[in-house]
FIFI-408835 format. One line per field, with one value per residue (C-alpha): residue number from 0; residue in one letter; y, x, z. Coordinates in pm, 1 decimal, always signed. Layout:
// residues N
resi: NUM,...
resn: A,...
Y: Y,...
X: X,...
Z: Z,...
END
This chain:
// residues 478
resi: 0,1,2,3,4,5,6,7,8,9,10,11,12,13,14,15,16,17,18,19,20,21,22,23,24,25,26,27,28,29,30,31,32,33,34,35,36,37,38,39,40,41,42,43,44,45,46,47,48,49,50,51,52,53,54,55,56,57,58,59,60,61,62,63,64,65,66,67,68,69,70,71,72,73,74,75,76,77,78,79,80,81,82,83,84,85,86,87,88,89,90,91,92,93,94,95,96,97,98,99,100,101,102,103,104,105,106,107,108,109,110,111,112,113,114,115,116,117,118,119,120,121,122,123,124,125,126,127,128,129,130,131,132,133,134,135,136,137,138,139,140,141,142,143,144,145,146,147,148,149,150,151,152,153,154,155,156,157,158,159,160,161,162,163,164,165,166,167,168,169,170,171,172,173,174,175,176,177,178,179,180,181,182,183,184,185,186,187,188,189,190,191,192,193,194,195,196,197,198,199,200,201,202,203,204,205,206,207,208,209,210,211,212,213,214,215,216,217,218,219,220,221,222,223,224,225,226,227,228,229,230,231,232,233,234,235,236,237,238,239,240,241,242,243,244,245,246,247,248,249,250,251,252,253,254,255,256,257,258,259,260,261,262,263,264,265,266,267,268,269,270,271,272,273,274,275,276,277,278,279,280,281,282,283,284,285,286,287,288,289,290,291,292,293,294,295,296,297,298,299,300,301,302,303,304,305,306,307,308,309,310,311,312,313,314,315,316,317,318,319,320,321,322,323,324,325,326,327,328,329,330,331,332,333,334,335,336,337,338,339,340,341,342,343,344,345,346,347,348,349,350,351,352,353,354,355,356,357,358,359,360,361,362,363,364,365,366,367,368,369,370,371,372,373,374,375,376,377,378,379,380,381,382,383,384,385,386,387,388,389,390,391,392,393,394,395,396,397,398,399,400,401,402,403,404,405,406,407,408,409,410,411,412,413,414,415,416,417,418,419,420,421,422,423,424,425,426,427,428,429,430,431,432,433,434,435,436,437,438,439,440,441,442,443,444,445,446,447,448,449,450,451,452,453,454,455,456,457,458,459,460,461,462,463,464,465,466,467,468,469,470,471,472,473,474,475,476,477
resn: M,A,H,S,T,R,V,V,G,I,D,S,S,T,Q,S,T,K,A,V,L,V,D,A,A,D,G,T,V,L,A,Q,R,S,A,P,H,P,D,G,T,S,V,D,P,R,H,W,L,K,A,C,D,D,A,L,G,D,W,L,G,E,A,A,A,V,A,V,A,G,Q,Q,H,G,M,V,A,L,D,A,D,G,E,P,V,H,D,A,L,L,W,N,D,T,R,S,A,D,A,A,V,D,L,V,A,E,M,G,G,P,Q,E,C,A,A,A,V,G,S,V,L,V,A,S,F,T,A,S,K,L,R,W,L,R,D,H,R,P,E,A,A,D,R,T,T,Q,V,L,L,P,H,D,Y,V,S,W,H,L,A,A,R,R,T,G,P,F,T,D,R,G,D,A,S,G,T,G,Y,F,D,A,R,T,S,A,W,R,E,D,L,A,A,A,A,L,G,H,E,V,A,L,P,R,V,V,A,D,G,A,A,A,Y,E,G,S,V,V,V,A,G,G,T,G,D,N,M,G,A,A,L,G,L,G,L,A,A,G,D,V,V,V,S,I,G,T,S,G,V,A,S,A,I,A,E,T,P,V,A,D,G,T,G,S,V,T,G,F,A,D,A,T,G,R,Y,L,P,M,A,T,T,M,N,A,A,G,I,L,D,L,Q,A,R,L,L,G,V,D,H,A,E,L,G,R,L,A,L,A,A,P,P,G,A,N,G,V,T,L,S,P,Y,Y,G,G,E,R,T,P,D,R,P,H,A,V,G,V,W,D,G,L,R,P,S,T,T,R,E,D,L,A,R,A,A,V,E,A,L,L,C,S,L,A,D,A,V,D,L,L,R,S,R,V,G,G,A,L,L,A,G,R,S,G,G,D,G,D,G,R,L,L,L,I,G,G,A,A,R,N,P,A,V,R,A,L,A,P,A,I,L,G,M,P,V,H,V,P,P,S,A,E,Y,V,A,L,G,A,A,R,Q,A,A,W,A,L,S,G,A,V,D,P,P,T,W,E,A,K,G,A,E,V,L,E,A,D,P,T,P,A,V,R,E,A,Y,A,D,L,R,D,R,T,G,A,W,T,R,P,E,R,T,S
Y: -1926.3,-1974.5,-1650.4,-1724.5,-1847.6,-1525.8,-1251.6,-914.8,-776.8,-408.7,-239.5,+133.4,+251.3,+586.3,+583.7,+383.0,+145.5,-210.3,-470.8,-846.6,-1084.9,-1415.2,-1767.8,-1806.5,-2181.4,-2176.2,-1813.8,-1814.7,-1459.9,-1443.2,-1078.8,-758.1,-386.2,-56.3,+315.4,+599.7,+829.9,+1195.5,+1276.4,+1443.1,+1377.1,+1535.9,+1432.4,+1485.3,+1132.6,+1139.6,+1069.2,+726.0,+644.9,+721.3,+521.3,+229.6,+243.2,+268.4,-29.7,-243.6,-181.8,-442.8,-695.1,-657.2,-813.3,-1120.6,-1148.9,-1254.3,-1060.0,-774.8,-634.9,-333.9,-316.6,+46.1,+268.0,+299.9,+605.5,+856.6,+1105.2,+1122.5,+1387.7,+1414.2,+1654.4,+1569.5,+1492.1,+1251.3,+1489.6,+1572.3,+1889.3,+1889.6,+1694.0,+1360.3,+1385.0,+1070.0,+861.5,+1024.2,+1382.8,+1503.3,+1838.6,+1676.1,+1589.5,+1846.6,+1742.4,+1386.0,+1508.8,+1703.9,+1408.9,+1170.4,+1417.8,+1457.2,+1079.6,+1072.8,+989.0,+728.0,+412.5,+521.1,+601.8,+260.1,+85.9,+262.0,+224.7,-17.2,+241.3,+569.6,+830.5,+991.4,+1220.0,+926.6,+840.7,+961.8,+1111.4,+1337.5,+1457.3,+1531.3,+1746.2,+1929.2,+1990.3,+2128.7,+2365.7,+2476.4,+2438.3,+2498.1,+2566.0,+2230.3,+2059.3,+2212.4,+2075.8,+1725.0,+1483.4,+1151.5,+1028.2,+734.0,+567.5,+547.0,+185.1,+262.8,+541.7,+319.2,+23.0,+243.0,+354.2,-10.3,-74.2,+219.6,+380.4,+153.0,+83.3,+297.0,+330.0,+29.1,-77.9,-363.7,-394.1,-417.4,-76.6,+78.5,-8.7,+250.4,+546.7,+627.2,+600.4,+225.2,-42.7,-358.1,-568.1,-508.9,-433.7,-113.3,+250.9,+499.7,+764.5,+986.9,+998.3,+1079.1,+1362.7,+1490.6,+1495.5,+1676.4,+1896.7,+1752.1,+1420.0,+1254.2,+946.5,+650.0,+351.8,+24.4,-243.7,-557.7,-887.9,-1060.5,-1248.3,-1124.0,-955.7,-584.5,-555.8,-822.7,-692.3,-817.7,-840.7,-915.4,-640.5,-758.6,-535.0,-465.6,-389.1,-196.0,-260.1,-428.7,-654.7,-736.2,-826.2,-1061.5,-1234.9,-1252.4,-1402.8,-1645.6,-1508.3,-1766.1,-1738.7,-1673.9,-1513.3,-1152.3,-981.4,-681.0,-476.4,-210.9,+18.8,+387.9,+300.2,+32.4,-211.5,-496.4,-684.7,-1017.5,-1213.5,-1215.7,-1397.7,-1133.0,-752.7,-538.9,-204.5,-59.7,+259.4,+346.5,+397.2,+183.9,-82.5,-18.3,-266.6,-310.0,-581.2,-806.3,-916.5,-1264.0,-1195.1,-1177.5,-891.2,-743.8,-549.2,-356.9,-106.7,+135.1,+370.9,+662.8,+645.3,+324.7,+276.9,+655.0,+637.6,+445.1,+662.5,+974.5,+817.4,+698.6,+1047.4,+1215.1,+981.9,+1005.8,+629.7,+383.0,+132.9,-149.0,+65.1,+185.2,-178.6,-248.8,+51.1,-49.9,-402.3,-266.7,-100.6,-291.7,-340.1,-12.6,+191.1,+292.7,+474.2,+657.0,+635.4,+780.9,+863.2,+846.2,+1036.1,+1270.9,+1344.7,+1312.6,+970.4,+765.5,+494.6,+652.0,+925.8,+1224.3,+1396.7,+1697.1,+1508.3,+1553.2,+1316.8,+1330.6,+1200.1,+1121.8,+1018.1,+1190.8,+1229.9,+1339.6,+969.1,+892.0,+729.3,+694.8,+329.9,+430.0,+663.1,+394.3,+133.6,+368.3,+434.9,+64.3,-7.7,+278.7,+147.8,-201.1,-80.3,+123.3,-186.5,-399.7,-153.5,-202.5,-583.6,-564.8,-336.1,-572.2,-874.4,-692.9,-589.5,-899.8,-1169.7,-1443.8,-1645.8,-1427.0,-1558.8,-1856.6,-2078.4,-1894.9,-2187.9,-2083.0,-2373.4,-2356.1,-2366.4,-2083.8,-1806.0,-1694.5,-1339.9,-1260.8,-969.5,-815.3,-487.8,-328.3,-251.6,-619.8,-677.4,-460.0,-688.0,-488.8,-503.4,-879.9,-930.1,-709.6,-791.1,-1117.5,-962.0,-655.1,-828.8,-1102.6,-1401.2,-1587.8,-1387.8,-1549.0,-1364.5,-1489.4,-1476.0,-1124.5,-1054.9,-786.6,-933.0,-654.5,-694.3,-1073.6,-1052.8,-842.9,-1106.2,-1375.5,-1173.7,-1137.6,-1515.0,-1562.8,-1331.9,-1509.2,-1852.7,-1767.7,-2001.9,-1960.5,-1933.0,-1775.4,-2008.5,-2197.1,-2100.4,-2296.2,-2080.6,-2096.7,-2150.5,-1852.9,-1798.1,-1811.7,-1559.0,-1599.5,-1402.4,-1351.9,-1090.4,-741.6,-608.4,-323.5,-166.1,-153.7,-19.6,+271.8,+339.4,+333.2,+571.0,+826.0,+774.5,+851.7,+1145.1,+1321.4,+1274.8,+1648.5,+1751.2,+1875.8,+2081.1,+2375.7,+2258.3,+2239.7,+2390.0,+2411.3
X: -2770.3,-2726.8,-2537.7,-2286.4,-2030.8,-2040.2,-1785.3,-1721.8,-1390.2,-1346.1,-1074.5,-1082.3,-839.4,-733.4,-1001.0,-1291.3,-1434.0,-1464.8,-1647.3,-1681.4,-1924.8,-1742.6,-1816.7,-1578.3,-1558.0,-1376.4,-1325.3,-1587.8,-1687.6,-2066.4,-2107.4,-1909.6,-1986.7,-1802.2,-1847.9,-1621.0,-1399.9,-1331.8,-1030.6,-722.6,-432.0,-610.7,-966.5,-1221.7,-1210.5,-1582.4,-1633.2,-1479.8,-1742.7,-2027.3,-1858.5,-1819.2,-2186.5,-2290.7,-2076.6,-2190.9,-2562.3,-2735.7,-2451.1,-2372.6,-2713.3,-2596.2,-2239.3,-2082.7,-1756.3,-1599.2,-1248.3,-1103.9,-780.2,-705.5,-461.4,-146.5,+11.1,-275.1,-300.1,-640.6,-599.6,-895.9,-1000.2,-1129.3,-1473.6,-1331.7,-1387.3,-1126.0,-924.0,-797.5,-844.8,-664.3,-332.4,-300.7,+10.1,+64.1,+56.6,+417.1,+388.4,+549.9,+876.2,+1086.5,+928.8,+1048.5,+1404.0,+1391.3,+1257.8,+1521.7,+1793.2,+1645.4,+1655.1,+2026.6,+2022.5,+1877.5,+2018.4,+1918.3,+1570.7,+1540.2,+1665.3,+1401.6,+1091.6,+1191.5,+1203.1,+1361.2,+1087.5,+970.9,+677.3,+431.8,+470.6,+219.2,+491.2,+602.3,+245.7,+210.0,+522.9,+379.8,+60.5,+263.6,+457.7,+188.2,-142.1,-43.8,-398.6,-513.8,-208.8,-285.7,-642.8,-527.6,-575.1,-555.3,-422.4,-557.2,-478.4,-749.2,-835.0,-851.5,-1101.4,-1329.2,-1298.7,-1390.6,-1699.5,-1798.7,-1767.5,-2009.3,-1738.9,-1846.4,-1482.0,-1173.1,-991.6,-781.0,-529.7,-291.7,+86.0,+92.7,-59.3,+94.3,+440.1,+391.4,+339.3,+701.3,+634.7,+588.8,+849.4,+739.1,+1002.6,+836.6,+485.8,+487.8,+419.6,+702.3,+485.1,+788.9,+835.0,+468.5,+490.3,+811.0,+645.9,+328.1,+478.7,+284.3,+166.9,-117.4,-335.1,-273.3,-504.0,-459.7,-282.2,-491.3,-305.9,-284.6,-606.7,-784.4,-1123.1,-1110.7,-1480.1,-1744.3,-2095.6,-2368.9,-2089.3,-1726.9,-1492.8,-1136.4,-833.7,-800.8,-471.0,-302.3,-390.3,-61.5,-85.0,-441.9,-332.3,-66.8,-334.0,-573.3,-309.9,-175.2,+173.1,+439.6,+804.6,+1016.6,+733.7,+726.1,+399.4,+391.1,+73.8,-15.3,-280.5,-268.8,+72.3,+312.0,+430.1,+678.6,+647.1,+743.0,+700.3,+1003.0,+1051.0,+1284.9,+1260.5,+1432.7,+1593.4,+1725.1,+1917.7,+1920.8,+1545.0,+1489.0,+1289.1,+1044.4,+1049.9,+680.2,+511.7,+251.4,-84.0,+26.6,+310.4,+581.5,+716.7,+631.9,+926.1,+834.3,+948.0,+677.0,+635.4,+393.7,+341.1,+183.7,-151.6,-172.6,+108.3,-124.1,-423.9,-236.8,-100.4,-445.1,-580.4,-299.5,-353.0,-732.1,-786.4,-921.4,-698.6,-772.7,-662.4,-358.3,-256.7,-309.1,-99.1,+180.3,+197.0,+221.4,+557.6,+886.8,+1073.3,+1238.0,+966.2,+1202.5,+1426.1,+1154.6,+1201.1,+996.9,+1094.6,+740.0,+776.1,+491.8,+371.3,+703.5,+832.5,+895.6,+1123.4,+1361.1,+1295.6,+1229.4,+921.3,+951.3,+1035.9,+862.7,+802.1,+1063.1,+1037.2,+1354.2,+1422.8,+1128.7,+1185.1,+981.4,+925.8,+788.3,+444.7,+146.5,+244.4,+591.8,+443.7,+206.4,+484.0,+721.1,+459.2,+398.9,+772.5,+836.8,+573.4,+722.2,+1084.0,+995.6,+844.5,+1141.7,+1365.4,+1145.2,+1172.6,+1551.4,+1574.8,+1358.4,+1570.3,+1894.5,+1779.0,+1586.3,+1815.9,+1852.7,+1558.2,+1323.7,+1234.5,+1463.6,+1246.6,+1239.1,+1133.0,+769.0,+648.6,+417.7,+686.9,+853.2,+998.7,+695.9,+653.8,+283.3,+126.8,-199.3,-389.2,-620.5,-344.2,-243.3,-545.6,-403.2,-287.8,+32.4,+123.9,+70.7,+271.1,+565.2,+588.4,+787.3,+1017.9,+1103.4,+1100.1,+1313.2,+1128.6,+796.4,+508.5,+214.0,-116.4,-380.7,-743.7,-885.3,-1015.1,-1025.9,-733.0,-709.4,-1076.7,-1041.8,-749.2,-961.5,-1235.0,-981.4,-876.9,-1242.7,-1289.0,-972.6,-1099.3,-1435.5,-1276.9,-1042.7,-785.2,-409.2,-364.2,-574.6,-812.5,-676.7,-864.2,-780.3,-590.2,-706.7,-452.2,-265.5,-186.3,+189.3,+322.8,+662.5,+861.8,+1220.2,+1393.2,+1454.8,+1744.2,+1812.7,+1479.0,+1578.4,+1921.6,+1771.5,+1528.1,+1805.0,+2016.0,+1733.8,+1644.7,+2000.0,+2047.0,+1731.0,+1780.4,+1795.5,+1499.1,+1222.9,+907.2,+854.7,+815.8,+460.8,+432.2,+58.4
Z: +1294.8,+922.2,+875.6,+1153.5,+898.5,+699.7,+749.6,+585.0,+470.6,+386.5,+182.2,+262.1,-3.8,-141.2,-410.8,-269.7,-13.0,-138.9,+68.4,+27.6,+195.8,+243.9,+363.4,+656.4,+609.4,+275.6,+167.0,-106.2,-197.5,-188.8,-292.3,-324.9,-334.0,-355.0,-289.8,-406.9,-200.8,-282.3,-496.1,-351.3,-118.7,+178.0,+260.0,+535.2,+683.6,+757.2,+386.3,+446.3,+709.0,+470.1,+192.9,+434.3,+531.1,+165.5,+64.9,+357.0,+324.0,+541.6,+542.2,+911.0,+972.3,+780.4,+907.7,+1234.3,+1203.7,+1011.0,+961.4,+780.1,+583.0,+501.6,+316.7,+524.1,+688.2,+659.5,+946.1,+1116.5,+1387.6,+1626.9,+1901.8,+2248.4,+2102.4,+1846.8,+1554.5,+1288.7,+1346.0,+987.2,+668.1,+680.2,+496.9,+286.7,+225.4,-116.4,+10.9,-15.2,+163.7,+469.2,+288.5,+473.7,+803.7,+739.6,+684.4,+1011.2,+1210.4,+1076.3,+1172.8,+1521.8,+1565.5,+1491.0,+1119.1,+883.8,+1042.4,+1393.0,+1263.8,+1096.6,+1410.0,+1620.3,+1401.3,+1124.8,+845.7,+746.1,+753.6,+431.1,+353.4,+355.6,+723.0,+980.1,+1199.2,+914.6,+865.8,+1237.1,+1222.3,+919.3,+1118.7,+1408.2,+1186.9,+939.6,+1125.5,+1490.6,+1608.9,+1472.7,+1623.7,+1963.9,+1949.6,+1855.2,+2144.5,+1957.7,+1625.5,+1428.1,+1099.1,+830.1,+907.6,+1280.6,+1216.5,+1007.6,+1247.1,+1542.2,+1350.5,+1289.5,+1663.7,+1710.0,+1926.7,+2210.3,+2283.6,+2257.2,+1923.2,+1823.7,+1562.5,+1482.3,+1471.6,+1090.7,+1017.6,+1329.9,+1197.5,+922.5,+1152.9,+1238.6,+1611.6,+1664.3,+1734.4,+1551.6,+1728.5,+2066.3,+1935.0,+2137.9,+2064.8,+2085.0,+2247.2,+2285.2,+1907.5,+1846.0,+2097.8,+1940.0,+1598.0,+1706.6,+1975.7,+2268.8,+2406.8,+2218.9,+2276.4,+2047.6,+1982.3,+2166.6,+1966.7,+1918.2,+1905.6,+1566.7,+1496.5,+1809.9,+1833.7,+1911.5,+1995.4,+2055.2,+2009.0,+1780.4,+1522.5,+1610.7,+1491.8,+1434.7,+1481.6,+1110.0,+938.4,+657.5,+296.8,+209.4,+512.5,+411.2,+59.5,+197.8,+405.9,+114.7,-114.7,+141.5,+76.9,+161.0,+256.6,-51.7,-249.2,-359.6,-443.9,-674.1,-648.5,-906.5,-768.2,-682.5,-541.3,-659.8,-394.1,-382.3,-54.0,+104.2,+425.9,+657.4,+986.5,+1125.9,+1121.6,+860.7,+949.4,+624.3,+689.1,+318.6,+333.3,+23.8,+207.4,+488.9,+775.5,+843.0,+1046.7,+888.3,+1030.5,+1145.8,+1390.1,+1125.7,+914.0,+575.8,+432.8,+120.7,-136.1,-245.4,-538.8,-541.7,-917.8,-1042.9,-1216.1,-1248.1,-1504.9,-1733.9,-1645.8,-1751.6,-2068.6,-2173.7,-2112.9,-2307.9,-2603.0,-2581.8,-2549.2,-2295.1,-2118.8,-2360.8,-2654.2,-2458.4,-2418.1,-2788.5,-2886.1,-2646.8,-2785.5,-3139.9,-3062.3,-3022.1,-2691.8,-2599.6,-2775.1,-3056.0,-2809.8,-2613.5,-2236.4,-1950.2,-1592.6,-1450.3,-1121.5,-1210.8,-858.3,-678.8,-581.0,-270.4,-417.4,-498.1,-242.2,-469.7,-324.5,-557.2,-877.4,-1211.0,-1501.6,-1778.8,-2136.5,-2331.2,-2690.3,-2859.2,-3232.7,-3535.7,-3605.2,-3256.1,-3273.3,-3044.1,-3012.9,-2889.2,-2626.1,-2501.0,-2487.7,-2305.1,-2035.2,-1970.4,-1970.5,-1725.5,-1486.2,-1489.6,-1470.2,-1162.1,-1002.2,-1107.9,-922.0,-615.5,-640.1,-670.8,-367.6,-165.3,-257.9,-180.5,+167.2,+273.9,+140.8,-113.9,+16.5,-186.1,-530.7,-472.3,-687.8,-1019.5,-1235.6,-1250.1,-1037.5,-738.8,-471.1,-283.5,-488.4,-688.9,-809.7,-787.5,-974.1,-849.2,-869.9,-1121.0,-1371.6,-1376.8,-1600.6,-1878.9,-2163.3,-2220.1,-1851.3,-1851.7,-2169.7,-2070.2,-1697.5,-1725.4,-1985.7,-1777.4,-1438.7,-1589.8,-1444.3,-1463.9,-1322.8,-1143.6,-1185.9,-940.6,-1046.8,-1032.9,-682.6,-415.4,-222.7,+34.8,+124.3,+110.1,+353.0,+587.0,+564.2,+649.8,+954.6,+1056.2,+1028.2,+1236.0,+1510.4,+1506.4,+1541.1,+1826.4,+1669.7,+1695.3,+1318.6,+1044.0,+859.4,+560.4,+246.6,-66.8,-312.2,-672.8,-947.2,-1085.3,-1450.3,-1512.2,-1764.2,-1928.1,-2184.8,-2294.2,-2073.9,-2216.7,-2005.1,-2250.3,-2154.6,-1789.6,-1874.7,-2068.4,-1785.1,-1523.7,-1729.3,-1748.0,-1380.1,-1273.4,-1511.5,-1392.1,-1019.0,-950.7,-1169.1,-939.7,-931.5,-692.1,-334.9,-200.0,+146.5,+208.9
END
């Protein structure tokens, strides 16, 4: 049939569902749609199913396969009938911070935790949220018979629940109860977190079909794993994504178990690993600054570029909603250096610099934990060692202009695209083909940005970051 070479990729993110209809032969995007999600850090997950249906429309009648890449970590706790017992707690909900501390201690400490599940648990991880459910909503915890991740829940819906729930090793590696080295659940850790045994989804092999009906449904994956697939991330590259969260990630052939908790040792969607450092505050830093100044993002960028490097001494620690890297779940944002002469331009510049300094910290942490192979080729050529910048905020002119200066190296900006959804589409095409490796889709040329480094900006940021380490907001417990 003519439509047999078409596949659909879905990005079920924090803010919306984005879907792309793609030619499986070469990766050409034929059409794309989106539908919004409710605001908040806890959401009835059934909203995601409606958003998925709205974004898809009639595409499943045109496509041969579909896959979902979803926001990582979120807790979807279901009862015996497969219905939610509580709103899904999303990755950026920090109420489970104390639960994470307790679980790490129960596992014998940070290094033992990292050795068991690849990462040191923080509030974001599903296991931490299950422990919060046990301690603060015991009736809901008692009724929980199975736990899924957001992408699992949407994928199961696309399979019309004609098979049991399923997941992949990439997204599973962010739960806190999965061993990516063996690709096996640690059911004992899930039970310890929730207080009783619970069913977990089957793990679909990389590139395999999870369900074969009128449309093949692939196993799906996490959003960061999907982005790596969509970008064709190569060994030595680092990708920095600026969305609701900020992420620095890289492909690794061997697992990472960082006992400091700075880098999470996730699996990817191709049988390898995807270590990453993640910040909770990213594009939202610019959203808030634009709102405070009463401007749109284009004007925010113009204002920022009208101020000098260092924003005339104004520095921002942008941990407005708590932070994950560094692990400060109860942190607040802190401004420093405000004077009677401070201008709107200085405030805009300081916000953009803070965003990029935070991400530069994440890149440095990733390099220090993974090894010198990352960013080995820093000449700006097309070989290994590229730093790629993606995400909605990467379109801001100030972000583009300041990124190479603050990150201290050439920055490659691929053409604007929905790379998470495109990665899901590539996985769908892989599952449809039955091949050993994912299909090769020609990558389009990236724009290379260069600028003189501004190390003094990072030094000022680091000084404020370290001085305000103990500044927190009241703890959220419910």
